[in-house]
C-alpha positions as CSV (number, residue, x, y, z in Angstrom):
1,M,-18.6,10.5,-16.9
2,N,-14.9,10.1,-17.7
3,N,-12.6,7.2,-16.6
4,T,-11.3,9.1,-13.5
5,E,-14.8,10.0,-12.3
6,T,-16.0,6.5,-12.9
7,K,-13.1,4.9,-10.9
8,Q,-13.5,7.5,-8.1
9,K,-17.2,6.8,-7.9
10,L,-16.6,3.1,-7.7
11,L,-14.0,3.6,-4.9
12,D,-16.4,5.9,-3.0
13,Q,-19.1,3.2,-3.3
14,L,-16.7,0.6,-2.2
15,Y,-15.6,2.6,0.9
16,E,-19.0,3.9,2.0
17,P,-20.2,0.7,3.9
18,Y,-16.8,0.4,5.6
19,K,-16.3,3.9,7.0
20,Q,-17.4,2.5,10.4
21,C,-16.3,-1.1,9.7
22,L,-16.5,-3.6,12.6
23,L,-15.6,-6.8,10.8
24,C,-12.3,-7.4,12.6
25,P,-10.8,-6.6,16.1
26,L,-8.9,-3.5,14.8
27,A,-12.1,-1.5,14.8
28,K,-12.3,-1.6,18.6
29,Q,-8.6,-1.1,19.3
30,G,-8.1,2.7,19.0
31,R,-9.1,3.4,15.4
32,T,-9.9,7.0,14.7
33,N,-10.1,6.8,10.9
34,V,-10.3,4.1,8.4
35,V,-7.4,4.8,6.0
36,F,-8.5,3.6,2.6
37,G,-5.8,5.0,0.4
38,E,-5.2,8.0,-1.9
39,G,-3.7,9.1,-5.1
40,N,-4.2,8.8,-8.9
41,V,-7.0,6.3,-9.6
42,N,-5.6,5.9,-13.2
43,S,-2.1,5.2,-12.1
44,H,-0.3,2.2,-13.6
45,L,1.8,2.0,-10.4
46,M,0.3,1.3,-7.0
47,F,2.1,1.1,-3.6
48,I,0.9,-1.2,-0.9
49,G,2.2,-1.1,2.7
50,E,1.3,-2.9,5.9
51,G,-1.1,-0.7,7.8
52,P,-1.6,2.8,9.1
53,G,0.4,4.2,12.0
54,R,-0.5,6.8,14.6
55,E,-0.4,9.8,12.2
56,E,-2.2,8.0,9.4
57,N,-4.9,7.0,11.9
58,E,-5.3,10.6,13.0
59,Q,-5.3,12.1,9.5
60,G,-7.1,9.4,7.6
61,K,-4.4,9.3,4.9
62,P,-1.7,6.6,4.2
63,F,2.0,7.2,4.7
64,V,1.9,10.7,6.2
65,G,4.2,10.0,9.2
66,R,7.9,9.5,9.2
67,S,7.7,6.5,6.9
68,G,5.5,8.4,4.6
69,K,7.9,11.4,4.4
70,L,10.7,9.0,3.5
71,L,8.5,7.3,0.9
72,T,7.6,10.7,-0.6
73,R,11.3,11.6,-0.7
74,L,12.2,8.3,-2.5
75,L,9.4,8.8,-5.0
76,T,10.8,12.3,-5.7
77,I,14.3,11.0,-6.2
78,V,13.1,8.7,-9.0
79,G,11.0,11.4,-10.6
80,I,7.5,10.4,-9.3
81,D,5.1,12.9,-7.9
82,R,3.3,11.2,-5.0
83,Q,-0.1,12.4,-6.4
84,D,0.6,10.4,-9.6
85,V,0.5,7.0,-7.9
86,F,-2.0,5.3,-5.7
87,I,-0.9,4.4,-2.2
88,T,-2.7,2.2,0.3
89,N,-2.1,-0.5,2.9
90,I,-3.1,-4.2,3.4
91,V,-5.2,-3.2,6.5
92,K,-7.1,0.0,6.7
93,C,-7.1,0.4,10.5
94,R,-4.1,0.9,12.8
95,P,-2.9,-2.2,14.6
96,P,-2.2,-1.3,18.2
97,G,1.4,-0.5,18.9
98,N,2.1,-0.7,15.2
99,R,2.2,-4.4,15.4
100,R,2.0,-6.6,12.3
101,P,-1.7,-7.3,11.4
102,T,-3.0,-10.8,12.3
103,F,-4.1,-13.2,9.5
104,E,-7.8,-12.5,10.4
105,E,-7.3,-8.7,10.2
106,S,-5.3,-8.8,6.9
107,S,-7.5,-11.4,5.2
108,T,-10.7,-9.5,6.1
109,C,-9.4,-6.2,4.7
110,K,-7.9,-7.9,1.6
111,K,-11.1,-9.6,0.8
112,I,-13.5,-6.7,1.3
113,L,-11.4,-3.8,0.2
114,L,-7.8,-4.3,-1.1
115,L,-8.6,-6.8,-4.0
116,K,-11.5,-4.5,-5.1
117,Q,-9.2,-1.4,-5.0
118,I,-6.7,-3.2,-7.2
119,E,-9.5,-4.3,-9.6
120,I,-10.9,-0.7,-9.9
121,I,-7.5,1.1,-10.2
122,N,-6.1,-1.7,-12.4
123,P,-2.4,-0.9,-12.0
124,K,0.2,-2.7,-14.2
125,I,2.7,-2.7,-11.3
126,I,2.2,-3.1,-7.6
127,C,5.2,-2.1,-5.5
128,T,4.8,-3.8,-2.1
129,L,6.4,-2.2,0.9
130,G,7.8,-4.7,3.4
131,S,7.3,-8.5,3.8
132,C,3.8,-8.2,5.3
133,A,2.4,-6.6,2.2
134,V,3.9,-9.0,-0.3
135,E,3.1,-12.0,1.8
136,N,-0.5,-11.1,2.1
137,I,-0.9,-10.6,-1.6
138,I,1.0,-13.7,-2.9
139,E,-0.2,-15.7,0.1
140,K,3.2,-17.1,0.9
141,Q,5.9,-16.4,3.5
142,V,9.0,-14.9,2.0
143,A,12.2,-13.2,3.1
144,I,12.0,-9.7,1.8
145,S,15.8,-9.4,1.6
146,K,15.8,-12.3,-0.9
147,I,12.9,-11.3,-3.1
148,R,13.1,-7.5,-3.1
149,G,13.4,-6.0,-6.6
150,T,12.2,-9.2,-8.3
151,C,9.2,-9.2,-10.7
152,L,6.5,-11.6,-9.4
153,P,3.6,-12.3,-11.7
154,W,0.3,-12.0,-10.0
155,N,-3.3,-11.8,-11.5
156,N,-2.0,-10.3,-14.8
157,R,0.1,-7.8,-13.0
158,I,3.7,-7.6,-11.7
159,I,4.5,-7.2,-8.1
160,I,7.8,-5.7,-7.2
161,P,8.6,-6.0,-3.5
162,T,10.9,-3.7,-1.6
163,F,11.7,-2.8,2.0
164,H,9.2,-0.9,4.1
165,P,10.2,2.8,4.7
166,A,10.0,2.1,8.5
167,Y,12.7,-0.5,8.1
168,A,14.8,2.0,6.1
169,L,14.5,4.5,8.9
170,R,16.1,2.0,11.2
171,N,18.5,0.7,8.6
172,P,19.5,3.6,6.2
173,R,21.8,1.3,4.3
174,V,18.7,-0.1,2.4
175,I,17.6,3.3,1.1
176,E,19.7,3.0,-2.1
177,T,18.3,-0.4,-2.7
178,M,14.7,1.0,-2.3
179,V,15.5,3.7,-4.8
180,E,16.6,1.0,-7.3
181,D,13.4,-1.0,-6.7
182,I,11.1,2.0,-7.0
183,L,12.9,3.1,-10.1
184,N,12.4,-0.4,-11.5
185,A,8.7,-0.3,-10.7
186,K,8.4,3.1,-12.3
187,R,10.1,2.0,-15.5
188,K,8.0,-1.2,-15.8
189,S,4.8,0.8,-15.2
190,E,5.7,3.1,-18.1
191,I,6.0,0.2,-20.7
């Protein structure tokens, strides 16, 4: 079994018990699919967002709605094929009304799934999308506008925060900044 098969098998084993997860309130609030994540399990670059939206909940895949289309476009601009990176979210079930996940919801998913995904995939660089994602990982409140683009050391990896694509859809002026941040993450992952 090669490295890709081994990592995929480990992820499949990780996901199996949580396909019908009931460990937090999100399970009972309109979830259709648990959205675990997708992409290259050997990628040195991982993207982590906040949580699935309506289209992600329906399709069972991360970042497939309007925000996902923008993320894919930004990846293409900097020369990244979406299939070459791994993309996931802090929480794997859709918060109602696309609200920010509660501490209980995000800490449950982080503990049972996200940290193990990171361990299995073992990326050098994690590009967090939005304040919710970076705050949940570094366990500290931050202003995304102040820390975006910086390199934050975390568990022998580097976190590079940037704005969430949903924010960029409402505030297109940050798109160029996101391109810079994603390009920086790409370059650092190739070192």
